C-alpha positions as CSV (number, residue, x, y, z in Angstrom):
1,M,101.4,128.3,117.5
2,A,102.7,125.2,118.8
3,D,101.5,123.4,122.6
4,I,103.1,120.6,123.3
5,T,101.0,120.0,125.8
6,T,97.9,119.2,122.6
7,K,100.2,118.0,119.9
8,P,101.0,114.2,119.3
9,L,103.9,113.6,121.4
10,R,105.9,111.8,118.1
11,E,105.4,114.7,116.2
12,I,106.8,117.5,118.6
13,T,109.7,119.1,117.0
14,S,112.8,121.2,119.1
15,E,111.2,124.0,117.0
16,D,107.3,123.5,118.7
17,V,109.5,123.5,122.0
18,R,111.3,127.0,121.5
19,E,107.8,128.5,120.5
20,F,106.2,127.0,123.1
21,L,108.8,128.7,125.5
22,E,108.8,131.5,124.1
23,R,105.0,131.9,124.9
24,G,105.7,132.6,128.6
25,F,103.7,129.3,129.9
26,A,103.4,129.2,134.0
27,E,103.4,126.0,135.9
28,D,99.8,125.4,136.8
29,D,97.9,122.2,137.8
30,Q,98.3,120.5,134.6
31,L,102.1,121.8,133.5
32,E,105.3,121.8,135.2
33,F,108.8,122.6,134.0
34,K,111.8,120.7,135.3
35,Q,115.8,122.3,134.9
36,E,117.4,118.8,134.3
37,L,117.3,115.6,136.8
38,P,116.5,116.1,140.4
39,S,119.5,115.4,142.6
40,K,120.0,116.3,146.2
41,K,121.9,119.7,147.1
42,G,125.9,119.5,146.1
43,H,125.0,116.0,143.5
44,R,124.0,115.8,139.9
45,D,122.1,113.0,139.1
46,P,124.1,110.0,137.7
47,W,122.9,110.7,134.3
48,M,124.0,114.3,133.8
49,L,127.2,113.0,134.2
50,G,127.6,110.4,131.6
51,E,126.2,107.0,133.4
52,L,123.5,104.7,132.3
53,R,121.3,105.1,135.0
54,V,118.7,107.2,136.8
55,G,119.1,107.8,140.3
56,D,116.8,107.0,142.5
57,Y,116.2,110.4,143.7
58,A,115.9,111.9,140.4
59,R,113.1,109.0,139.6
60,N,110.7,109.5,142.6
61,E,110.8,112.8,141.6
62,I,109.6,112.8,138.3
63,L,107.5,110.1,138.8
64,E,106.0,111.5,141.9
65,G,104.8,114.3,139.6
66,I,103.5,112.2,136.7
67,V,101.4,110.0,139.7
68,A,99.7,113.5,140.7
69,F,98.9,114.2,137.3
70,A,97.4,110.8,137.3
71,N,95.2,111.6,140.6
72,A,94.4,114.9,139.3
73,H,93.3,116.1,135.9
74,G,96.0,114.7,133.9
75,G,99.1,116.8,132.9
76,T,102.3,117.3,130.9
77,L,105.6,117.2,132.6
78,V,108.9,118.7,130.6
79,I,111.9,118.1,131.9
80,G,115.4,120.4,130.5
81,V,113.7,123.9,130.3
82,E,115.6,126.8,132.4
83,E,112.9,127.4,134.8
84,S,112.3,131.6,136.1
85,G,112.8,132.6,139.3
86,E,109.1,133.8,139.6
87,H,106.4,132.0,141.0
88,P,104.6,130.2,139.7
89,K,108.0,129.3,137.2
90,R,107.7,130.1,133.8
91,G,110.2,128.0,131.2
92,I,112.2,130.8,129.7
93,G,114.7,128.7,127.9
94,L,116.3,125.4,127.2
95,M,118.5,123.6,129.2
96,P,119.1,120.6,127.0
97,L,119.5,116.9,128.8
98,P,122.0,114.0,127.4
99,R,120.7,111.3,125.5
100,C,117.2,112.6,125.7
101,T,115.7,109.6,123.6
102,E,117.7,106.9,125.7
103,L,116.3,108.9,129.0
104,A,112.7,108.6,128.2
105,A,112.9,104.9,127.4
106,R,114.4,104.7,130.5
107,L,111.4,106.8,132.4
108,R,109.0,104.5,130.7
109,L,110.3,101.4,132.2
110,Q,110.6,102.8,135.6
111,A,107.5,104.5,135.4
112,R,105.9,100.7,134.3
113,D,108.0,99.3,137.2
114,C,107.3,102.1,140.6
115,I,103.7,103.3,140.0
116,E,100.7,100.8,140.8
117,P,98.5,100.3,139.6
118,S,100.2,100.6,136.9
119,L,98.9,103.9,134.3
120,P,96.5,102.8,131.6
121,V,97.8,105.4,129.5
122,L,101.6,107.3,129.7
123,E,103.6,108.9,127.2
124,I,107.3,109.7,127.8
125,E,109.3,111.3,124.7
126,G,112.7,112.5,124.1
127,V,112.9,115.8,121.9
128,P,116.0,116.1,120.1
129,T,117.5,119.8,120.1
130,G,121.4,119.0,119.4
131,D,122.8,117.3,117.0
132,D,124.8,115.4,119.9
133,G,121.3,113.8,121.2
134,S,120.8,116.0,123.9
135,G,117.3,117.8,124.5
136,V,114.2,117.6,126.5
137,V,112.1,115.0,128.1
138,L,108.4,115.0,127.8
139,A,105.9,113.2,129.4
140,R,102.2,113.4,129.1
141,V,99.5,111.3,131.4
142,P,96.1,112.1,131.1
143,Q,93.5,111.5,134.2
144,S,92.9,107.9,135.1
145,R,90.1,106.1,135.7
146,L,92.5,103.6,137.9
147,A,93.0,106.5,140.3
148,A,94.4,106.6,143.1
149,H,98.2,105.5,142.0
150,R,100.6,105.3,144.3
151,L,104.8,105.4,144.1
152,K,106.1,102.2,145.0
153,P,109.3,103.3,146.8
154,T,107.6,105.7,148.6
155,L,104.4,103.8,149.1
156,Q,102.5,107.6,149.1
157,C,99.7,108.8,146.6
158,Y,100.4,112.4,145.3
159,V,97.9,114.9,144.0
160,R,98.2,117.6,141.7
161,R,97.6,121.2,143.3
162,A,97.9,124.3,141.5
163,D,101.6,124.2,140.4
164,R,102.9,121.8,143.0
165,S,102.7,118.0,143.5
166,E,101.6,116.8,147.4
167,Q,101.2,113.6,149.1
168,M,97.2,112.9,149.4
169,T,95.9,112.5,153.1
170,M,93.6,108.4,153.5
171,R,90.6,111.4,153.4
172,E,91.6,112.3,149.7
173,I,92.5,108.8,148.8
174,Q,89.1,107.3,149.9
175,D,87.2,110.7,148.1
176,L,89.2,109.8,145.0
177,T,88.9,106.5,145.2
178,L,85.0,107.0,145.3
179,Q,84.5,109.0,142.6
180,R,86.2,107.3,140.0
181,A,84.2,103.8,141.1
182,Q,81.0,106.4,140.3
183,G,82.3,107.2,137.1
184,A,83.1,104.0,135.9
185,A,79.7,103.0,136.7
186,R,78.4,105.9,134.1
187,I,80.5,104.4,131.8
188,E,78.9,100.6,132.6
189,A,75.5,103.0,132.0
190,R,76.8,104.0,129.0
191,F,77.5,100.9,127.6
192,A,74.3,99.0,129.1
193,E,72.5,101.9,127.2
194,R,74.1,101.4,124.3
195,R,73.4,97.3,124.5
196,N,69.6,97.9,124.7
197,L,69.8,100.3,121.7
198,F,71.5,97.4,119.9
199,R,68.6,94.7,120.8
200,T,66.0,97.5,119.8
201,A,67.2,97.8,116.6
202,I,67.5,93.8,115.8
203,E,64.2,93.6,116.9
204,T,62.9,96.3,114.5
205,V,65.0,94.7,111.8
206,S,63.1,91.2,112.9
207,R,59.9,92.5,112.2
208,K,60.2,93.6,109.0
209,G,60.1,89.7,108.3
210,N,63.6,88.8,109.2
211,A,63.6,85.5,111.1
212,Q,67.4,85.0,111.2
213,L,69.5,88.1,111.5
214,L,73.4,88.3,112.3
215,A,74.7,91.8,114.2
216,I,77.8,92.8,115.3
217,R,78.2,95.9,117.2
218,A,81.7,97.6,118.2
219,T,81.4,101.0,120.7
220,A,84.3,103.0,122.0
221,L,83.7,105.2,124.9
222,P,86.6,107.8,126.3
223,V,87.8,106.9,130.1
224,G,90.0,108.6,132.9
225,A,89.3,112.4,131.2
226,E,86.6,114.0,129.3
227,L,86.9,114.8,125.8
228,F,84.6,117.0,124.2
229,L,84.2,118.5,119.9
230,R,81.6,121.1,119.9
231,R,81.3,120.0,115.7
232,V,81.3,116.4,114.9
233,H,78.7,116.5,111.6
234,N,80.5,116.6,108.9
235,N,83.7,117.4,110.7
236,P,86.8,116.8,108.3
237,S,89.0,115.6,111.6
238,V,86.8,113.3,112.6
239,L,85.3,111.2,109.7
240,P,84.5,107.9,110.6
241,W,86.9,105.0,109.3
242,S,86.4,103.4,106.1
243,Q,89.6,102.2,104.7
244,D,90.3,98.7,104.5
245,L,93.8,97.7,106.0
246,R,96.0,94.9,105.5
247,A,97.6,92.3,108.4
248,R,99.4,89.4,109.1
249,W,98.7,86.2,111.7
250,G,101.5,84.1,111.7
251,S,101.7,82.8,108.3
252,V,98.2,84.1,107.0
253,E,97.6,87.4,105.4
254,F,94.7,88.9,104.9
255,E,93.0,92.3,104.2
256,L,90.7,93.7,106.9
257,Y,87.2,94.6,105.3
258,L,84.2,96.2,106.7
259,P,81.1,94.4,106.3
260,F,79.2,97.0,104.3
261,R,80.8,98.6,101.7
262,G,77.5,100.6,100.2
263,S,76.3,103.9,100.3
264,Y,75.4,105.6,103.8
265,N,73.1,108.6,104.4
266,R,75.0,111.1,106.8
267,R,72.8,113.2,109.1
268,P,73.3,115.1,112.2
269,I,72.3,114.1,115.2
270,L,71.8,115.2,118.9
271,R,75.3,116.0,119.9
272,G,77.0,113.8,116.9
273,T,76.7,112.7,113.6
274,R,75.2,109.5,111.9
275,D,75.9,107.5,109.2
276,E,73.0,104.7,108.0
277,T,72.5,102.7,104.8
278,T,70.4,103.9,102.6
279,G,68.6,100.4,100.9
280,G,68.9,96.7,100.9
281,K,69.0,94.3,103.2
282,T,72.0,94.9,104.9
283,T,71.0,97.6,107.9
284,A,74.3,99.4,108.9
285,W,75.6,102.4,110.8
286,R,78.3,104.7,112.5
287,E,77.6,106.9,115.0
288,I,80.0,109.8,116.6
289,Q,79.1,111.6,119.6
290,S,80.5,115.2,120.9
291,D,81.8,113.4,123.8
292,G,83.8,110.8,122.4
293,L,82.0,107.9,121.3
294,V,82.3,105.6,118.3
295,E,80.1,103.3,117.4
296,Y,80.1,100.8,114.3
297,G,77.1,98.4,113.6
298,T,75.5,96.1,111.1
299,I,72.7,94.0,111.1
300,E,72.4,91.1,108.0
301,P,69.7,88.9,107.5
302,I,70.9,85.4,107.0
303,E,69.8,83.9,104.1
304,S,70.0,80.0,104.7
305,D,71.7,77.7,107.4
306,G,75.3,77.8,105.5
307,D,75.2,82.1,105.6
308,D,75.5,82.3,109.1
309,W,79.2,82.5,109.5
310,I,81.4,85.0,111.4
311,F,84.6,86.6,108.8
312,P,87.0,87.1,111.5
313,E,88.8,89.4,109.0
314,I,85.0,91.6,108.8
315,F,84.8,91.5,112.5
316,L,88.0,92.5,113.2
317,A,88.0,95.3,110.6
318,T,84.6,96.6,112.2
319,V,87.0,97.2,115.4
320,A,89.5,98.6,113.6
321,A,87.7,101.2,112.2
322,T,85.8,101.9,115.1
323,L,89.6,102.7,117.6
324,L,91.0,103.9,114.2
325,T,88.0,107.1,114.7
326,A,88.3,107.2,118.4
327,H,92.1,107.8,118.0
328,R,90.7,110.7,115.0
329,F,88.8,112.1,117.7
330,R,90.7,112.4,120.5
331,I,93.6,114.3,118.6
332,A,91.0,116.3,117.3
333,A,89.5,116.9,121.2
334,G,93.2,118.0,122.4
335,G,93.7,114.2,124.3
336,E,95.7,111.8,122.1
337,G,96.4,110.3,125.4
338,T,93.0,109.7,126.5
339,E,92.2,105.8,126.8
340,Y,89.0,104.6,125.6
341,A,87.2,101.5,127.0
342,L,86.0,98.7,124.1
343,D,82.7,96.9,124.1
344,L,82.1,94.2,121.6
345,E,78.8,92.4,120.8
346,I,78.2,89.5,118.3
347,S,74.3,88.3,118.2
348,R,72.3,85.7,115.9
349,E,68.5,85.3,116.7
350,H,67.7,82.1,117.6
351,S,71.0,80.1,117.5
352,A,74.9,80.5,117.2
353,P,76.6,81.2,114.6
354,R,80.0,79.8,113.2
355,L,83.4,81.1,113.4
356,A,84.8,80.8,109.6
357,R,88.8,80.6,108.6
358,F,90.6,83.5,107.5
359,N,90.3,84.0,103.7
360,S,88.0,80.6,103.8
361,G,84.7,82.4,101.9
362,G,82.9,80.4,104.9
363,I,83.3,77.3,103.3
364,Y,84.5,76.0,106.3
365,G,85.8,76.8,110.2
366,F,84.7,76.3,113.6
367,G,82.1,77.2,115.6
368,P,79.5,77.6,117.3
369,L,80.4,80.7,118.8
370,Q,79.5,80.6,122.8
371,P,77.5,82.7,124.3
372,N,75.3,83.9,122.3
373,P,74.7,87.3,122.1
374,L,78.4,86.6,122.8
375,I,79.6,90.2,124.7
376,F,83.4,89.9,125.0
377,P,85.5,90.8,128.2
378,R,85.9,94.8,127.9
379,L,89.1,95.9,126.3
380,S,91.0,98.6,126.8
381,F,92.6,100.8,124.2
382,G,95.3,103.8,124.9
383,A,97.9,104.8,122.4
384,R,97.6,104.2,118.4
385,E,100.7,101.3,118.4
386,E,97.9,99.6,120.9
387,L,95.9,98.6,117.5
388,A,97.4,95.7,116.8
389,P,97.6,94.0,120.3
390,V,93.9,94.6,120.8
391,L,93.4,92.9,117.7
392,T,95.4,89.9,118.5
393,I,93.0,89.5,121.8
394,V,90.3,89.9,120.0
395,L,90.7,87.5,117.3
396,N,92.1,84.7,120.5
397,D,88.4,85.9,122.3
398,L,86.9,84.9,118.9
399,F,88.5,81.4,118.8
400,N,88.0,80.8,122.7
401,A,84.5,81.5,121.8
402,A,84.4,78.7,119.1
403,G,86.1,76.3,121.6
404,R,89.5,76.8,119.9
405,D,92.7,78.1,120.6
406,G,94.0,81.2,118.5
407,G,97.7,80.3,119.5
408,D,100.5,83.0,120.2
409,D,100.8,84.8,117.1
410,P,100.7,88.6,117.7
411,I,98.6,90.5,114.4
412,E,100.6,92.6,112.6
413,V,98.9,95.3,111.2
414,I,100.6,96.3,107.3
415,T,99.1,99.2,106.4
416,P,98.2,102.1,107.0
């Protein structure tokens, strides 16, 4: 049966909504229903009367619920559903909202302008249930790592308690801020652990007689909400991304191809799975853990001084594969909207690598990349649509590290 609280939002159909309502779910700490846009007694919201604006009262009521979910455990808000008279309320039928797709877009803008700090991840989509464009609006927000959030128009923080959204006390705000800070510290400790393991791997390869090594790593870790899959090894839903992509940057079109294209040996590890190279000079791995950590890494010997290029298309492919695998994981774990943090590193033993031009084959380029090792500023990855913007930031960081300006052109991912 369809579950509109976990299915990817853009894939939800009117039939999914009807099936969900037939199951009689009640409001709780992660689910809320609204029959229509809230309004004061004796009035209806301007949107419901055919105007092209959402009233302040409705805006504040809806965003209050979204903030409350973000400050608690995340949740889903369904607007346009007939509610039962019992407590807690149940969704018992459809009460379609006019122009639901346009209304969802309007609410997304209002959330961006009226919630501070801005929510790292928020999905709001309209699901038409009638031929006239009317339907329901679904808003889904995960637990936020930046909590406590507040609503600017009311200057209040809200939290979800059972089936209600309520104002937070100052003590609750202080406690929540401390909890999120402790969570951030745990994330930093996890990334530090991966950096140390990366350094150990480089030293291990170096002891085999490889004096010059070029190494790259991309690690993605869920933040803001916990993810978990009991079975990761050989799970077809979370296989490591291995396809090449095609992209465009300004007038340059290029292929994003992963640095190692040979065979891997897949084996289970404690609470996860790991692919490793089975031979040859290059050491490469792809690791997925049951809590959603994803990492791609490559350590490659440098045969000569002219072989020390970092190819932007290869590094971007490593980043893209890491994020697309993370996206597969969060869908499989029922947390499509969960935000990921991305930690990137490039390292060369003894001297810094140089940045090659696109499609140059390492014949010419820029550089060297500084500092060495180059640990990139932390990045955030929310919705799948953020893949190209994240790659654009990474490319500009690469150019800046090589002493160049990457310009204003965005990367466009052509496939998939």
